[in-house]
CHARMM-style PDB file with segment names, atoms N, HN, CA, C and O in Angstrom:
ATOM      1  N   MET     1       9.634 -10.893   6.346  1.00  0.00      PROA
ATOM      2  CA  MET     1       8.893 -10.885   5.118  1.00  0.00      PROA
ATOM      3  C   MET     1       7.866  -9.942   5.140  1.00  0.00      PROA
ATOM      4  O   MET     1       7.593  -9.552   4.005  1.00  0.00      PROA
ATOM      5  N   SER     2       7.151  -9.401   6.092  1.00  0.00      PROA
ATOM      6  HN  SER     2       7.373  -9.719   7.014  1.00  0.00      PROA
ATOM      7  CA  SER     2       6.238  -8.500   6.178  1.00  0.00      PROA
ATOM      8  C   SER     2       6.789  -6.994   5.991  1.00  0.00      PROA
ATOM      9  O   SER     2       6.110  -6.071   5.541  1.00  0.00      PROA
ATOM     10  N   ILE     3       7.997  -6.908   6.368  1.00  0.00      PROA
ATOM     11  HN  ILE     3       8.549  -7.657   6.733  1.00  0.00      PROA
ATOM     12  CA  ILE     3       8.559  -5.616   5.959  1.00  0.00      PROA
ATOM     13  C   ILE     3       8.978  -5.033   4.612  1.00  0.00      PROA
ATOM     14  O   ILE     3       9.402  -3.897   4.397  1.00  0.00      PROA
ATOM     15  N   LEU     4       8.755  -6.134   3.655  1.00  0.00      PROA
ATOM     16  HN  LEU     4       8.411  -7.056   3.830  1.00  0.00      PROA
ATOM     17  CA  LEU     4       8.714  -6.021   2.169  1.00  0.00      PROA
ATOM     18  C   LEU     4       7.568  -5.216   1.817  1.00  0.00      PROA
ATOM     19  O   LEU     4       7.583  -4.399   0.896  1.00  0.00      PROA
ATOM     20  N   LEU     5       6.548  -5.459   2.576  1.00  0.00      PROA
ATOM     21  HN  LEU     5       6.535  -6.123   3.324  1.00  0.00      PROA
ATOM     22  CA  LEU     5       5.296  -4.531   1.961  1.00  0.00      PROA
ATOM     23  C   LEU     5       5.309  -3.277   2.555  1.00  0.00      PROA
ATOM     24  O   LEU     5       4.235  -2.682   2.464  1.00  0.00      PROA
ATOM     25  N   TYR     6       6.068  -2.783   3.049  1.00  0.00      PROA
ATOM     26  HN  TYR     6       6.940  -3.265   3.122  1.00  0.00      PROA
ATOM     27  CA  TYR     6       6.381  -1.457   3.372  1.00  0.00      PROA
ATOM     28  C   TYR     6       7.570  -0.880   2.522  1.00  0.00      PROA
ATOM     29  O   TYR     6       7.518   0.226   1.983  1.00  0.00      PROA
ATOM     30  N   LEU     7       8.675  -1.755   2.451  1.00  0.00      PROA
ATOM     31  HN  LEU     7       8.716  -2.653   2.888  1.00  0.00      PROA
ATOM     32  CA  LEU     7      10.030  -1.065   1.883  1.00  0.00      PROA
ATOM     33  C   LEU     7       9.745  -1.002   0.253  1.00  0.00      PROA
ATOM     34  O   LEU     7      10.275  -0.102  -0.399  1.00  0.00      PROA
ATOM     35  N   ILE     8       8.991  -1.869  -0.314  1.00  0.00      PROA
ATOM     36  HN  ILE     8       8.561  -2.600   0.215  1.00  0.00      PROA
ATOM     37  CA  ILE     8       8.867  -2.061  -1.878  1.00  0.00      PROA
ATOM     38  C   ILE     8       7.964  -0.851  -2.315  1.00  0.00      PROA
ATOM     39  O   ILE     8       8.368  -0.391  -3.383  1.00  0.00      PROA
ATOM     40  N   PRO     9       6.857  -0.192  -1.815  1.00  0.00      PROA
ATOM     41  CA  PRO     9       6.036   1.061  -2.009  1.00  0.00      PROA
ATOM     42  C   PRO     9       6.921   2.328  -1.647  1.00  0.00      PROA
ATOM     43  O   PRO     9       6.726   3.354  -2.298  1.00  0.00      PROA
ATOM     44  N   ILE    10       7.777   2.320  -0.758  1.00  0.00      PROA
ATOM     45  HN  ILE    10       7.936   1.486  -0.229  1.00  0.00      PROA
ATOM     46  CA  ILE    10       8.426   3.370  -0.214  1.00  0.00      PROA
ATOM     47  C   ILE    10       9.671   3.577  -1.140  1.00  0.00      PROA
ATOM     48  O   ILE    10       9.937   4.759  -1.355  1.00  0.00      PROA
ATOM     49  N   ALA    11      10.520   2.601  -1.755  1.00  0.00      PROA
ATOM     50  HN  ALA    11      10.304   1.641  -1.580  1.00  0.00      PROA
ATOM     51  CA  ALA    11      11.320   2.351  -2.928  1.00  0.00      PROA
ATOM     52  C   ALA    11      10.809   2.910  -4.256  1.00  0.00      PROA
ATOM     53  O   ALA    11      11.505   3.553  -5.043  1.00  0.00      PROA
ATOM     54  N   LEU    12       9.451   2.581  -4.433  1.00  0.00      PROA
ATOM     55  HN  LEU    12       8.886   2.059  -3.795  1.00  0.00      PROA
ATOM     56  CA  LEU    12       8.861   3.053  -5.954  1.00  0.00      PROA
ATOM     57  C   LEU    12       8.510   4.560  -5.604  1.00  0.00      PROA
ATOM     58  O   LEU    12       8.839   5.410  -6.432  1.00  0.00      PROA
ATOM     59  N   VAL    13       8.026   4.860  -4.729  1.00  0.00      PROA
ATOM     60  HN  VAL    13       7.759   4.170  -4.056  1.00  0.00      PROA
ATOM     61  CA  VAL    13       7.835   6.316  -4.336  1.00  0.00      PROA
ATOM     62  C   VAL    13       8.866   7.272  -4.573  1.00  0.00      PROA
ATOM     63  O   VAL    13       8.741   8.287  -5.258  1.00  0.00      PROA
ATOM     64  N   LEU    14       9.942   6.878  -3.944  1.00  0.00      PROA
ATOM     65  HN  LEU    14      10.044   6.053  -3.388  1.00  0.00      PROA
ATOM     66  CA  LEU    14      11.256   7.443  -3.920  1.00  0.00      PROA
ATOM     67  C   LEU    14      11.841   7.403  -5.226  1.00  0.00      PROA
ATOM     68  O   LEU    14      12.305   8.493  -5.562  1.00  0.00      PROA
ATOM     69  N   GLY    15      11.978   6.359  -6.179  1.00  0.00      PROA
ATOM     70  HN  GLY    15      11.600   5.474  -5.906  1.00  0.00      PROA
ATOM     71  CA  GLY    15      12.243   6.419  -7.432  1.00  0.00      PROA
ATOM     72  C   GLY    15      11.423   7.379  -8.394  1.00  0.00      PROA
ATOM     73  O   GLY    15      12.005   8.009  -9.277  1.00  0.00      PROA
ATOM     74  N   LEU    16      10.056   7.471  -8.197  1.00  0.00      PROA
ATOM     75  HN  LEU    16       9.583   6.959  -7.480  1.00  0.00      PROA
ATOM     76  CA  LEU    16       9.300   8.304  -9.095  1.00  0.00      PROA
ATOM     77  C   LEU    16       9.543   9.642  -8.818  1.00  0.00      PROA
ATOM     78  O   LEU    16       9.411  10.485  -9.706  1.00  0.00      PROA
ATOM     79  N   ILE    17       9.960  10.002  -7.436  1.00  0.00      PROA
ATOM     80  HN  ILE    17      10.067   9.317  -6.716  1.00  0.00      PROA
ATOM     81  CA  ILE    17      10.274  11.500  -6.847  1.00  0.00      PROA
ATOM     82  C   ILE    17      11.487  11.723  -7.498  1.00  0.00      PROA
ATOM     83  O   ILE    17      11.647  12.877  -7.896  1.00  0.00      PROA
ATOM     84  N   GLY    18      12.530  10.798  -7.747  1.00  0.00      PROA
ATOM     85  HN  GLY    18      12.400   9.861  -7.424  1.00  0.00      PROA
ATOM     86  CA  GLY    18      13.747  11.112  -8.582  1.00  0.00      PROA
ATOM     87  C   GLY    18      13.511  11.421  -9.875  1.00  0.00      PROA
ATOM     88  O   GLY    18      13.991  12.417 -10.416  1.00  0.00      PROA
ATOM     89  N   LEU    19      12.589  10.396 -10.576  1.00  0.00      PROA
ATOM     90  HN  LEU    19      12.200   9.586 -10.136  1.00  0.00      PROA
ATOM     91  CA  LEU    19      12.321  10.731 -11.934  1.00  0.00      PROA
ATOM     92  C   LEU    19      11.554  11.844 -12.187  1.00  0.00      PROA
ATOM     93  O   LEU    19      11.727  12.393 -13.275  1.00  0.00      PROA
ATOM     94  N   ALA    20      10.696  12.326 -11.374  1.00  0.00      PROA
ATOM     95  HN  ALA    20      10.556  11.880 -10.491  1.00  0.00      PROA
ATOM     96  CA  ALA    20      10.177  13.569 -11.428  1.00  0.00      PROA
ATOM     97  C   ALA    20      11.109  14.715 -11.471  1.00  0.00      PROA
ATOM     98  O   ALA    20      11.109  15.603 -12.324  1.00  0.00      PROA
ATOM     99  N   GLY    21      11.905  14.600 -10.461  1.00  0.00      PROA
ATOM    100  HN  GLY    21      11.905  13.879  -9.768  1.00  0.00      PROA
ATOM    101  CA  GLY    21      13.052  15.838 -10.453  1.00  0.00      PROA
ATOM    102  C   GLY    21      13.942  15.908 -11.810  1.00  0.00      PROA
ATOM    103  O   GLY    21      14.214  16.907 -12.476  1.00  0.00      PROA
ATOM    104  N   PHE    22      14.277  14.701 -12.002  1.00  0.00      PROA
ATOM    105  HN  PHE    22      14.056  13.889 -11.461  1.00  0.00      PROA
ATOM    106  CA  PHE    22      15.230  14.696 -13.440  1.00  0.00      PROA
ATOM    107  C   PHE    22      14.603  15.178 -14.448  1.00  0.00      PROA
ATOM    108  O   PHE    22      15.213  15.835 -15.291  1.00  0.00      PROA
ATOM    109  N   ILE    23      13.380  14.959 -14.534  1.00  0.00      PROA
ATOM    110  HN  ILE    23      12.885  14.425 -13.848  1.00  0.00      PROA
ATOM    111  CA  ILE    23      12.315  15.384 -15.872  1.00  0.00      PROA
ATOM    112  C   ILE    23      12.282  17.043 -15.631  1.00  0.00      PROA
ATOM    113  O   ILE    23      12.596  17.814 -16.538  1.00  0.00      PROA
ATOM    114  N   TRP    24      11.930  17.433 -14.513  1.00  0.00      PROA
ATOM    115  HN  TRP    24      11.675  16.807 -13.775  1.00  0.00      PROA
ATOM    116  CA  TRP    24      11.738  19.091 -14.150  1.00  0.00      PROA
ATOM    117  C   TRP    24      13.021  19.441 -14.504  1.00  0.00      PROA
ATOM    118  O   TRP    24      12.992  20.364 -15.317  1.00  0.00      PROA
ATOM    119  N   ALA    25      14.096  19.095 -14.237  1.00  0.00      PROA
ATOM    120  HN  ALA    25      14.120  18.344 -13.576  1.00  0.00      PROA
ATOM    121  CA  ALA    25      15.499  19.616 -14.557  1.00  0.00      PROA
ATOM    122  C   ALA    25      15.433  19.571 -16.075  1.00  0.00      PROA
ATOM    123  O   ALA    25      15.529  20.691 -16.576  1.00  0.00      PROA
ATOM    124  N   LEU    26      15.308  18.678 -16.844  1.00  0.00      PROA
ATOM    125  HN  LEU    26      15.230  17.768 -16.437  1.00  0.00      PROA
ATOM    126  CA  LEU    26      15.367  18.748 -18.305  1.00  0.00      PROA
ATOM    127  C   LEU    26      14.548  19.662 -18.785  1.00  0.00      PROA
ATOM    128  O   LEU    26      14.935  20.274 -19.780  1.00  0.00      PROA
ATOM    129  N   LYS    27      13.336  19.960 -18.260  1.00  0.00      PROA
ATOM    130  HN  LYS    27      13.021  19.463 -17.451  1.00  0.00      PROA
ATOM    131  CA  LYS    27      12.404  20.701 -18.889  1.00  0.00      PROA
ATOM    132  C   LYS    27      12.831  22.092 -18.670  1.00  0.00      PROA
ATOM    133  O   LYS    27      12.755  22.902 -19.593  1.00  0.00      PROA
ATOM    134  N   THR    28      13.327  22.461 -17.371  1.00  0.00      PROA
ATOM    135  HN  THR    28      13.388  21.802 -16.620  1.00  0.00      PROA
ATOM    136  CA  THR    28      13.518  23.890 -16.915  1.00  0.00      PROA
ATOM    137  C   THR    28      15.070  24.349 -17.605  1.00  0.00      PROA
ATOM    138  O   THR    28      15.462  25.508 -17.471  1.00  0.00      PROA
ATOM    139  N   GLY    29      15.867  23.351 -18.322  1.00  0.00      PROA
ATOM    140  HN  GLY    29      15.549  22.409 -18.430  1.00  0.00      PROA
ATOM    141  CA  GLY    29      17.067  23.822 -19.106  1.00  0.00      PROA
ATOM    142  C   GLY    29      18.455  23.560 -18.155  1.00  0.00      PROA
ATOM    143  O   GLY    29      19.573  23.939 -18.506  1.00  0.00      PROA
ATOM    144  N   GLN    30      18.228  22.984 -17.136  1.00  0.00      PROA
ATOM    145  HN  GLN    30      17.320  22.677 -16.851  1.00  0.00      PROA
ATOM    146  CA  GLN    30      19.319  22.762 -16.221  1.00  0.00      PROA
ATOM    147  C   GLN    30      20.590  22.096 -17.115  1.00  0.00      PROA
ATOM    148  O   GLN    30      21.732  22.410 -16.782  1.00  0.00      PROA
ATOM    149  N   TYR    31      20.430  21.375 -18.005  1.00  0.00      PROA
ATOM    150  HN  TYR    31      19.502  21.120 -18.276  1.00  0.00      PROA
ATOM    151  CA  TYR    31      21.708  20.680 -18.708  1.00  0.00      PROA
ATOM    152  C   TYR    31      21.843  21.269 -20.098  1.00  0.00      PROA
ATOM    153  O   TYR    31      22.470  20.628 -20.942  1.00  0.00      PROA
ATOM    154  N   ASP    32      21.237  22.581 -20.438  1.00  0.00      PROA
ATOM    155  HN  ASP    32      20.727  23.101 -19.753  1.00  0.00      PROA
ATOM    156  CA  ASP    32      21.313  23.165 -21.876  1.00  0.00      PROA
ATOM    157  C   ASP    32      22.750  23.539 -22.035  1.00  0.00      PROA
ATOM    158  O   ASP    32      23.155  23.283 -23.169  1.00  0.00      PROA
ATOM    159  N   ASP    33      23.633  24.062 -21.253  1.00  0.00      PROA
ATOM    160  HN  ASP    33      23.305  24.270 -20.332  1.00  0.00      PROA
ATOM    161  CA  ASP    33      24.925  24.522 -21.393  1.00  0.00      PROA
ATOM    162  C   ASP    33      26.110  23.792 -20.274  1.00  0.00      PROA
ATOM    163  O   ASP    33      26.584  24.371 -19.297  1.00  0.00      PROA
ATOM    164  N   LEU    34      26.455  22.261 -20.752  1.00  0.00      PROA
ATOM    165  HN  LEU    34      26.070  21.790 -21.546  1.00  0.00      PROA
ATOM    166  CA  LEU    34      27.231  21.589 -19.973  1.00  0.00      PROA
ATOM    167  C   LEU    34      28.760  22.170 -20.237  1.00  0.00      PROA
ATOM    168  O   LEU    34      29.608  21.946 -19.373  1.00  0.00      PROA
ATOM    169  N   ASP    35      29.067  22.810 -21.258  1.00  0.00      PROA
ATOM    170  HN  ASP    35      28.378  22.992 -21.960  1.00  0.00      PROA
ATOM    171  CA  ASP    35      30.362  23.327 -21.289  1.00  0.00      PROA
ATOM    172  C   ASP    35      30.642  24.655 -20.854  1.00  0.00      PROA
ATOM    173  O   ASP    35      31.805  25.023 -20.688  1.00  0.00      PROA
ATOM    174  N   GLY    36      29.491  25.532 -20.624  1.00  0.00      PROA
ATOM    175  HN  GLY    36      28.547  25.233 -20.759  1.00  0.00      PROA
ATOM    176  CA  GLY    36      29.984  26.872 -20.188  1.00  0.00      PROA
ATOM    177  C   GLY    36      30.411  26.772 -18.731  1.00  0.00      PROA
ATOM    178  O   GLY    36      31.301  27.569 -18.432  1.00  0.00      PROA
ATOM    179  N   ALA    37      29.917  25.858 -17.613  1.00  0.00      PROA
ATOM    180  HN  ALA    37      29.194  25.211 -17.857  1.00  0.00      PROA
ATOM    181  CA  ALA    37      30.495  26.082 -16.514  1.00  0.00      PROA
ATOM    182  C   ALA    37      32.077  25.514 -16.486  1.00  0.00      PROA
ATOM    183  O   ALA    37      32.927  25.890 -15.679  1.00  0.00      PROA
ATOM    184  N   ALA    38      32.242  24.700 -17.360  1.00  0.00      PROA
ATOM    185  HN  ALA    38      31.552  24.394 -18.016  1.00  0.00      PROA
ATOM    186  CA  ALA    38      33.798  24.085 -17.431  1.00  0.00      PROA
ATOM    187  C   ALA    38      34.633  25.146 -17.984  1.00  0.00      PROA
ATOM    188  O   ALA    38      35.821  25.232 -17.671  1.00  0.00      PROA
ATOM    189  N   ARG    39      34.070  25.958 -18.792  1.00  0.00      PROA
ATOM    190  HN  ARG    39      33.106  25.888 -19.047  1.00  0.00      PROA
ATOM    191  CA  ARG    39      34.902  27.057 -19.396  1.00  0.00      PROA
ATOM    192  C   ARG    39      34.990  28.282 -18.446  1.00  0.00      PROA
ATOM    193  O   ARG    39      35.991  28.994 -18.355  1.00  0.00      PROA
ATOM    194  N   ARG    40      33.988  28.432 -17.838  1.00  0.00      PROA
ATOM    195  HN  ARG    40      33.176  27.854 -17.912  1.00  0.00      PROA
ATOM    196  CA  ARG    40      33.866  29.731 -16.899  1.00  0.00      PROA
ATOM    197  C   ARG    40      34.942  29.633 -15.838  1.00  0.00      PROA
ATOM    198  O   ARG    40      35.428  30.655 -15.354  1.00  0.00      PROA
ATOM    199  N   ILE    41      35.345  28.347 -15.446  1.00  0.00      PROA
ATOM    200  HN  ILE    41      34.950  27.517 -15.839  1.00  0.00      PROA
ATOM    201  CA  ILE    41      36.413  28.278 -14.382  1.00  0.00      PROA
ATOM    202  C   ILE    41      37.642  28.721 -14.666  1.00  0.00      PROA
ATOM    203  O   ILE    41      38.416  29.188 -13.830  1.00  0.00      PROA
ATOM    204  N   LEU    42      37.900  28.570 -16.042  1.00  0.00      PROA
ATOM    205  HN  LEU    42      37.271  28.190 -16.721  1.00  0.00      PROA
ATOM    206  CA  LEU    42      39.150  28.955 -16.476  1.00  0.00      PROA
ATOM    207  C   LEU    42      39.221  30.347 -16.836  1.00  0.00      PROA
ATOM    208  O   LEU    42      40.345  30.734 -17.156  1.00  0.00      PROA
ATOM    209  N   ILE    43      38.278  31.202 -16.859  1.00  0.00      PROA
ATOM    210  HN  ILE    43      37.365  30.888 -16.599  1.00  0.00      PROA
ATOM    211  CA  ILE    43      38.188  32.723 -17.411  1.00  0.00      PROA
ATOM    212  C   ILE    43      39.013  33.304 -15.826  1.00  0.00      PROA
ATOM    213  O   ILE    43      38.828  32.938 -14.665  1.00  0.00      PROA
ATOM    214  N   ASP    44      39.911  34.290 -16.384  1.00  0.00      PROA
ATOM    215  HN  ASP    44      40.061  34.588 -17.327  1.00  0.00      PROA
ATOM    216  CA  ASP    44      40.548  35.031 -15.079  1.00  0.00      PROA
ATOM    217  C   ASP    44      39.994  36.126 -14.816  1.00  0.00      PROA
ATOM    218  O   ASP    44      40.181  36.937 -15.722  1.00  0.00      PROA
ATOM    219  N   GLU    45      39.312  36.567 -13.866  1.00  0.00      PROA
ATOM    220  HN  GLU    45      39.161  35.908 -13.130  1.00  0.00      PROA
ATOM    221  CA  GLU    45      38.457  37.706 -13.555  1.00  0.00      PROA
ATOM    222  C   GLU    45      39.105  38.537 -12.642  1.00  0.00      PROA
ATOM    223  O   GLU    45      38.361  38.993 -11.773  1.00  0.00      PROA
ATOM    224  N   ASP    46      40.407  38.900 -12.581  1.00  0.00      PROA
ATOM    225  HN  ASP    46      41.011  38.530 -13.287  1.00  0.00      PROA
ATOM    226  CA  ASP    46      40.868  39.538 -11.565  1.00  0.00      PROA
ATOM    227  C   ASP    46      40.683  41.251 -11.843  1.00  0.00      PROA
ATOM    228  O   ASP    46      41.371  41.847 -12.671  1.00  0.00      PROA
ATOM    229  N   ASN    47      39.979  41.696 -11.275  1.00  0.00      PROA
ATOM    230  HN  ASN    47      39.420  41.212 -10.602  1.00  0.00      PROA
ATOM    231  CA  ASN    47      39.547  43.186 -11.238  1.00  0.00      PROA
ATOM    232  C   ASN    47      40.124  43.996 -10.142  1.00  0.00      PROA
ATOM    233  O   ASN    47      39.503  44.465  -9.188  1.00  0.00      PROA
ATOM    234  N   GLU    48      41.275  44.093 -10.372  1.00  0.00      PROA
ATOM    235  HN  GLU    48      41.779  43.712 -11.147  1.00  0.00      PROA
ATOM    236  CA  GLU    48      42.015  45.044  -8.999  1.00  0.00      PROA
ATOM    237  C   GLU    48      42.084  46.573  -9.714  1.00  0.00      PROA
ATOM    238  O   GLU    48      42.757  46.847 -10.708  1.00  0.00      PROA
ATOM    239  N   ASP    49      41.350  47.358  -9.072  1.00  0.00      PROA
ATOM    240  HN  ASP    49      40.804  47.136  -8.264  1.00  0.00      PROA
ATOM    241  CA  ASP    49      41.369  48.620  -9.495  1.00  0.00      PROA
ATOM    242  C   ASP    49      42.163  49.572  -8.602  1.00  0.00      PROA
ATOM    243  OT1 ASP    49      42.250  50.765  -8.894  1.00  0.00      PROA
TER     244      ASP     49
END
């Protein structure tokens, strides 16, 4: 039972780190162009000179 005194704060800290990372990704524009990567993979760029 005393292990919960360690695991609960560790889980909360890891959750806050994940939330902070997600908010950082939103603020820096990581999710702005969701369709661009999906379309870029279909573009054929064979430049055989």
